[in-house]
C-alpha positions as CSV (number, residue, x, y, z in Angstrom):
1,M,-2.5,24.3,-23.2
2,M,-3.7,22.8,-20.0
3,A,-1.6,19.7,-20.5
4,L,1.5,21.8,-21.1
5,S,0.8,23.8,-18.0
6,A,0.5,20.6,-15.9
7,G,3.6,19.2,-17.5
8,S,5.7,22.2,-16.5
9,A,5.7,20.9,-12.9
10,D,7.5,17.7,-13.9
11,A,11.0,19.3,-13.5
12,R,10.8,19.9,-9.7
13,A,12.8,17.9,-7.3
14,A,12.4,14.1,-8.0
15,K,11.1,15.0,-11.5
16,S,7.6,13.7,-10.7
17,T,8.8,10.2,-10.0
18,S,8.4,8.1,-6.9
19,S,11.8,7.7,-5.4
20,G,13.4,6.7,-2.1
21,S,12.7,4.3,0.7
22,R,10.1,3.9,3.5
23,G,11.8,1.2,5.5
24,E,9.8,-1.9,5.8
25,R,6.8,-0.1,4.2
26,T,8.6,0.8,1.0
27,T,6.6,-1.6,-1.1
28,S,3.3,-0.9,0.6
29,A,1.1,2.1,-0.3
30,P,0.8,4.9,2.3
31,A,-2.6,5.4,3.9
32,A,-4.9,7.7,2.0
33,T,-5.6,11.1,3.5
34,N,-7.8,14.1,2.9
35,T,-5.0,15.8,1.0
36,A,-4.1,12.7,-1.0
37,P,-7.2,10.5,-1.2
38,S,-6.0,8.6,-4.2
39,T,-3.5,5.8,-4.3
40,A,0.2,6.6,-4.2
41,A,2.4,5.4,-7.1
42,P,4.8,2.6,-6.2
43,M,8.5,3.4,-6.0
44,E,10.2,3.6,-9.3
45,R,13.7,4.2,-7.8
46,T,14.6,2.7,-4.5
47,A,17.5,1.1,-2.7
48,A,15.2,-0.9,-0.5
49,P,15.4,-4.7,-1.0
50,A,12.7,-6.1,-3.3
51,A,9.7,-7.5,-1.6
52,Q,9.8,-11.2,-1.0
53,P,7.0,-13.0,-2.7
54,G,4.4,-14.1,-0.3
55,A,3.6,-17.7,0.4
56,Q,1.3,-19.2,-2.1
57,R,-2.2,-19.9,-1.1
58,P,-2.8,-23.6,-0.3
59,T,-4.3,-25.3,-3.3
60,A,-7.7,-26.8,-3.1
61,P,-8.1,-30.5,-2.5
62,A,-7.7,-32.7,-5.5
63,A,-11.3,-33.8,-5.3
64,A,-12.5,-30.2,-5.6
65,Q,-10.2,-29.5,-8.6
66,S,-11.0,-32.6,-10.6
67,G,-14.5,-31.7,-11.7
68,G,-15.2,-35.4,-12.4
69,F,-17.1,-38.0,-10.4
70,F,-14.3,-40.6,-10.6
71,R,-11.3,-38.3,-10.2
72,G,-9.4,-36.8,-7.3
73,G,-9.7,-39.6,-4.7
74,G,-12.1,-39.5,-1.8
75,F,-14.7,-41.9,-0.5
76,M,-16.9,-42.0,-3.6
77,S,-14.1,-42.5,-6.0
78,G,-12.8,-45.4,-3.9
79,L,-16.2,-46.9,-3.7
80,M,-16.8,-46.8,-7.4
81,G,-13.3,-48.1,-8.1
82,G,-14.0,-51.1,-5.9
83,L,-17.3,-51.8,-7.6
84,I,-15.8,-51.6,-11.1
85,G,-12.9,-53.8,-10.0
86,A,-15.3,-56.4,-8.6
87,G,-17.3,-56.3,-11.9
88,I,-14.2,-56.8,-14.0
89,G,-13.1,-59.6,-11.8
90,A,-16.4,-61.4,-12.2
91,M,-16.1,-61.1,-16.0
92,L,-12.6,-62.5,-16.0
93,F,-13.6,-65.5,-14.0
94,G,-16.6,-66.4,-16.3
95,G,-19.4,-64.4,-14.7
96,G,-21.2,-61.3,-15.9
97,F,-20.1,-57.8,-15.1
98,F,-22.6,-57.5,-12.2
99,E,-22.6,-61.1,-11.1
100,G,-21.8,-61.5,-7.5
101,L,-22.9,-58.0,-6.7
102,G,-26.5,-58.2,-7.5
103,S,-28.5,-56.3,-10.1
104,F,-27.7,-52.8,-11.3
105,A,-30.6,-51.5,-9.2
106,G,-29.1,-53.2,-6.2
107,I,-25.8,-51.4,-6.8
108,L,-27.5,-48.0,-7.1
109,G,-29.4,-48.7,-3.9
110,F,-26.2,-49.6,-2.1
111,I,-24.5,-46.4,-3.3
112,L,-27.5,-44.3,-2.2
113,Q,-27.4,-45.8,1.3
114,I,-23.7,-45.1,1.7
115,A,-24.3,-41.5,0.5
116,V,-27.1,-41.0,3.0
117,V,-24.9,-42.3,5.8
118,A,-22.0,-40.0,4.8
119,L,-24.4,-37.0,4.7
120,L,-25.7,-37.8,8.2
121,V,-22.2,-38.1,9.6
122,R,-21.3,-34.7,8.0
123,L,-24.3,-33.0,9.5
124,A,-23.6,-34.5,12.9
125,V,-20.0,-33.3,12.9
126,G,-21.0,-29.8,11.9
127,F,-23.7,-29.7,14.6
128,F,-21.3,-30.7,17.4
129,R,-18.6,-28.3,16.1
130,N,-21.0,-25.4,16.2
131,R,-22.2,-26.4,19.6
132,S,-18.6,-26.5,20.9
133,A,-18.0,-23.0,19.5
134,R,-21.0,-21.6,21.2
135,A,-19.9,-23.1,24.5
136,S,-16.6,-21.4,24.2
137,G,-18.3,-18.0,24.0
138,A,-17.0,-17.0,20.5
139,P,-19.7,-15.9,18.1
140,L,-19.8,-17.9,14.9
141,G,-18.1,-16.1,12.0
142,A,-16.6,-13.4,14.3
143,T,-13.4,-11.8,13.3
144,P,-11.0,-10.1,15.8
145,A,-11.2,-6.3,16.0
146,Y,-8.2,-4.3,15.2
147,A,-6.2,-3.3,18.2
148,G,-5.6,0.3,19.2
149,G,-7.6,3.4,19.2
150,P,-9.6,5.1,16.6
151,L,-8.2,5.2,13.1
152,N,-8.7,8.9,12.5
153,R,-7.4,11.3,15.1
154,D,-8.7,14.8,15.0
155,A,-6.2,17.5,14.2
156,T,-6.6,19.1,17.6
157,E,-5.1,16.0,19.3
158,A,-1.8,16.8,17.7
159,G,-1.9,20.4,18.9
160,F,-3.0,21.8,15.6
161,N,-6.5,23.2,14.9
162,P,-7.0,24.0,11.3
163,Q,-10.2,25.9,12.1
164,Q,-8.1,28.5,14.0
165,G,-5.4,28.5,11.5
166,G,-2.8,28.3,14.3
167,G,-0.8,25.3,13.0
168,P,2.5,25.6,11.2
169,L,1.8,23.2,8.3
170,G,-0.5,24.7,5.6
171,A,-1.2,27.8,7.5
172,G,-0.3,30.1,4.6
173,P,-2.6,32.6,3.0
174,L,-3.9,30.1,0.5
175,G,-5.4,27.7,3.1
176,A,-4.8,25.6,6.1
177,G,-4.1,21.9,6.1
178,S,-5.8,19.4,8.3
179,L,-3.0,17.5,10.0
180,G,-3.0,14.5,12.2
181,G,-5.6,12.1,10.7
182,G,-6.4,9.8,7.8
183,S,-9.3,9.8,5.5
184,T,-12.7,9.3,7.2
185,G,-14.3,5.9,6.9
186,R,-11.2,4.1,5.6
187,A,-10.3,0.9,7.5
188,A,-6.7,0.2,8.3
189,S,-4.9,-2.5,10.3
190,R,-2.4,-0.2,11.9
191,Q,-2.4,3.1,13.8
192,P,-1.8,6.2,11.6
193,D,0.5,7.7,14.2
194,E,2.6,5.2,16.3
195,I,5.2,7.7,17.5
196,G,3.2,10.8,18.5
197,V,4.1,13.4,15.8
198,Q,4.2,16.9,17.4
199,P,3.6,20.4,16.0
200,A,7.4,20.9,16.0
201,D,7.7,17.9,13.7
202,Y,5.2,19.4,11.3
203,E,7.2,22.6,11.2
204,A,10.3,20.6,10.3
205,F,8.4,18.8,7.5
206,E,7.3,22.2,6.0
207,R,10.9,23.5,6.2
208,L,12.2,20.4,4.5
209,L,9.6,20.8,1.7
210,V,10.7,24.4,1.0
211,G,14.4,23.7,1.6
212,V,14.7,20.7,-0.7
213,Q,12.8,22.3,-3.5
214,T,14.7,25.5,-3.3
215,A,18.1,23.8,-3.0
216,Y,17.3,21.7,-6.0
217,G,16.4,24.8,-8.0
218,R,19.8,26.3,-7.0
219,E,21.6,23.0,-7.8
220,D,23.0,23.1,-4.3
221,L,24.1,19.6,-3.6
222,D,25.7,20.5,-0.2
223,E,22.3,21.8,1.0
224,L,20.5,18.7,-0.4
225,N,23.0,16.5,1.4
226,R,22.1,18.3,4.7
227,L,18.4,17.8,4.1
228,A,18.0,14.4,2.5
229,T,19.2,10.9,2.9
230,P,22.2,9.7,0.9
231,E,19.9,7.7,-1.3
232,M,17.7,10.8,-2.2
233,L,20.9,12.8,-2.7
234,S,22.0,10.3,-5.3
235,Y,18.7,10.7,-7.2
236,F,18.9,14.5,-7.1
237,S,22.5,14.4,-8.2
238,G,21.6,12.2,-11.1
239,D,18.7,14.4,-12.2
240,L,20.8,17.5,-12.1
241,A,23.5,15.8,-14.1
242,D,20.9,14.9,-16.7
243,N,19.8,18.5,-16.9
244,K,23.4,19.6,-17.5
245,A,23.8,17.0,-20.2
246,K,20.7,18.3,-21.9
247,G,21.9,21.9,-21.6
248,V,19.0,23.0,-19.3
249,V,18.6,24.1,-15.8
250,N,15.5,23.8,-13.6
251,K,14.6,26.8,-11.5
252,V,12.3,26.3,-8.5
253,S,11.2,29.2,-6.3
254,D,8.3,30.6,-4.2
255,V,7.5,27.2,-2.7
256,A,4.4,27.4,-0.4
257,L,2.6,24.7,1.4
258,L,-1.2,24.9,0.8
259,Q,-2.4,21.8,2.7
260,G,-1.0,18.8,4.4
261,D,-1.9,15.9,6.7
262,L,-0.2,12.9,8.2
263,S,-0.6,9.6,6.4
264,E,1.3,7.4,8.8
265,A,4.2,7.5,11.3
266,W,6.0,4.5,12.8
267,R,9.2,3.2,14.4
268,E,11.6,0.6,13.1
269,G,14.4,-0.2,15.6
270,N,16.2,3.0,16.4
271,V,14.7,5.1,13.6
272,E,11.3,6.8,13.1
273,Y,9.4,7.4,9.9
274,A,6.6,9.8,9.0
275,T,4.8,10.0,5.7
276,V,3.0,13.2,5.0
277,A,0.7,14.1,2.2
278,M,1.4,17.7,1.0
279,R,-0.2,19.9,-1.6
280,F,2.0,22.8,-2.4
281,S,2.5,25.5,-5.0
282,L,5.8,26.7,-6.6
283,I,7.3,28.5,-9.6
284,D,8.8,25.7,-11.7
285,V,10.4,26.5,-15.0
286,T,13.1,24.9,-17.1
287,L,15.6,27.3,-18.8
288,D,18.1,26.9,-21.6
289,R,21.4,26.8,-19.7
290,A,23.3,29.0,-22.2
291,S,20.7,31.6,-23.2
292,G,18.4,31.6,-20.2
293,R,15.4,31.2,-22.5
294,V,12.3,29.5,-20.9
295,V,12.0,26.0,-22.4
296,E,9.2,24.8,-20.2
297,G,6.9,26.4,-17.6
298,D,5.8,29.9,-16.8
299,A,7.9,32.1,-14.6
300,S,4.9,34.2,-13.7
301,R,2.4,31.5,-12.8
302,P,2.8,29.0,-10.0
303,T,1.8,25.4,-10.4
304,E,0.5,23.0,-7.8
305,A,1.5,19.5,-6.9
306,T,0.3,16.9,-4.4
307,E,2.9,14.4,-3.2
308,L,3.6,12.1,-0.3
309,W,6.9,12.8,1.4
310,T,8.5,10.4,3.8
311,F,10.9,11.6,6.5
312,I,13.3,9.7,8.6
313,R,15.2,10.4,11.8
314,P,17.2,8.6,14.4
315,L,15.6,8.6,17.9
316,G,16.1,12.1,19.2
317,G,17.6,13.3,16.0
318,A,16.6,15.6,13.1
319,W,14.3,14.7,10.3
320,H,15.6,14.1,6.7
321,L,13.8,13.5,3.5
322,S,13.7,9.8,2.7
323,A,11.2,9.4,-0.1
324,I,8.9,11.3,-2.5
325,Q,5.9,9.5,-4.0
326,Q,3.4,10.8,-6.6
327,T,-0.3,10.3,-6.4
328,R,-2.3,8.5,-9.0
C-alpha cells in the first residue's frame, strides 16, 4: 500500500522523469542542498548536445606497464641488451658467452655500480628540485584554494530569514524553507549563486511551481507555453497526448511548497539560470477519461515530492521553467 501511494505521484508534470536543459551544466549534477541532499538523476529527455568525451588520461610510461625487467625500454633494459649482445657476439666468434666481459660476478658488479650511480643521480635531482620549490615560496604539495567567498551563504544574506518565516518560498503552514545556501560541509569548485538571486526571484520560482503543476492538471497548453521553455512544453504536450491515447487524465491540484533552497545560479552569455531544490505537496490523481473513475492516487490525500527545478531568463526578463530533475 505504501508503494502504491508513492507511485500515485508519478503522474504529475514531467511524470517523475528528469527532463529539460540546464545550459552548459545539463550533464553535470546540481549541487546538493538541505532540501535535496541526495544526487540528482541525470537528464532522460533533453535537447542539449551530448557531452563531449573528455580527453583520455595520459598512459603510463611503457617501462611502468611492462612488468618485466627486460621490457619497456629505459636505461636498465638498454644495458642488459648490450651485455647480452656482447655475449652472443663472443660466442659467434669462437669465444664463450662471457668471454671479453669478464666473469659472471664481474658483470653483476658492473650492473650494481651503474644502479648505485643512477640512484645517486635521482636523489640529487630530487633534492635540488625541492630546494628550488622552497626558494620560490610555494609549499610542497600545496594545491590552490578555490576562488571566491564561502560556499554556503546564510539565508539571511538573500533577504530571507527562515527563522522568522518572512520569506516567500516555503513560508506556508507546513513549514519554511531555508533558501540561499548549499549543504553544509560540501566542497564545490564554483559559487552557488553567481548572479545574486533576490527574494522576488524566489517568489517567481514558487509561482512557476504552482502554475506549471496546475496548468498541467488542466491540460492547458497555452498556460504551459507561457510558463515553460519550448523544450519543456514539447515534453508536457507529449505526456498529455500519451494520457489521451490511454484514455486517462491526470488531475493536479492544491500544490503547496513546503521547503526549498537554492542549489546554484549562474550566467551564460545573455541568459541566467537558477536551479532550486523544492519539496512540495499536491493532490495528484489519474482518472479514467470517460467515466471519471480514479485509476491511481487518492483525491483526498496529498502526496509529497522533492525535485530540482531549473529556471532560465534573459537578462532583465522573466523566469521560465527549463528543466525538472528527480532526486535519487
